[in-house]
Structures are given as structure tokens and as C-alpha cells.
N, C-alpha and C positions, 0 to 999 in steps of 0.2 A: 604552462598557464599559471601565472602568478595570482595569488589572492583568491584562489578557488576554494569554496567551501563545499564539503560533502554534507548533504542533508537527506533526511529520511522522513517519509510520510508513512504512517501506519494506520490502516483502516481495519479495525477489528469488528467482526460481526458474529453475533450469536443468534442462530435461527432455530426455529422449532424443528425437531428431528424429521417431521414429515415434509419439511421444506428444503432439506439439504440437497436432494437430487436436483430440484429445480434451481437452487442456488449454484450447484456445480455447473449446470448448463449455462446459466447467466455469466458465470465467471469465465467459462471457456469462450463465450461470445465476446466478452469485454477484452479478453487477452488478444483475440484476433484483431479487434479494432485498434488496440494499442500497437500491435505489430504493423498494421497497415498505415497508421498515421505517421507523422513526422516527429513524434515524441522522442526526446533524448532521455537517457537514463535507463534504468532496469526496473523490472517488476518481478516480484517473487510472491507466490501465494503458498501459505502454509495452512494445514488443517491440524487441529489439536489431536494428538494421538489418543488421549483419554476421553475427550468429549468431541465426538465426530460432528457435532453441529456448530462448533466454533472454528472460525476461519480468521486468518490474519493476512492482509495484503500489504506488502512492503514496496513502496516506490522509492528508488534510490536516485538522487539527483546530484548534480554538480553545477554550481553557478557562483558568480561573484558574491551574491548575497542571497541567503535562503528566503523564500517567501514564507513569512511567519504564519500566514493564514492557510497555506497549502497551495498546491499547484492547480491549474485548471483541470488537469486529468484527475487529480485527487478529489476535487469537488464533484466532478462528473461521476466518478465511481461511487462516491458516498451517496449522491442523490439517487443513482440507479439502484443501489443495494439497500436503501432504507426500507423498502417494502418487505424485505426478507426477515427483519428482526431488529434486535437492539444493535446499535452501531456506535462506534467511537472512532473519531478521526483526530490524529495528533501529528504535529510536526516536531522533529528532533534534529539537532545539528551535531555534527561530529566534533568532539573536543580534540584539541591539539596538545597531546602530551608526548613526551619523549620517554615512553615506557619500555622497559626491558622485559623479556620473557621471564616469568617466575619459575 
């Protein structure tokens, strides 16, 4: 596949500590719907080791051109998770460098 760009959506959420179990269940449900759908790409969810109420959801995509405003799935996740706390949604694209291991 020529001219394919790898891009990443990151949805960060900081929730109140009393909301984190509810958010855990919501994330589990959202992951199941992601698996059931016809979505391409990968999804990874991280929880901050030091601050257990901080989560980071990474959606990895490959396409001819990145969607600079985010994917449909990314917008759906962001809208669904907004109720849990402060949310940040960003789109990043992979840089093409010929780097050697240091």
C-alpha cells in the first residue's frame, strides 16, 4: 500500500476518583462495540500509574490521508466519555524519518 499514512488519535480523560470504576465499565463496553464493528485500526487504553483517575485512549489508524479532525469512532468515544470529566482529543500523524537506533 503506497502513500499510506499512520496517524493516531489520543483521547485523554481525567475523571473524579469516585467516577473511575464507572468509567472502567464504560470503557469496557466501548471496547466491545469497537470489536463488534467494522472499524479498522487498533485501540489501546492506558491508565496513569501515579494518578488512577487519568486515562489515555489511543486509536491507531492507517489511511491515504489522516482525518485532521479525528475519526468517526474518535468523535463517538469523546462524546460518550465527556460526562466523566475533563477531556482532550487530539490527532497526530507519524513523521517519516530514517532514524537509526541510538
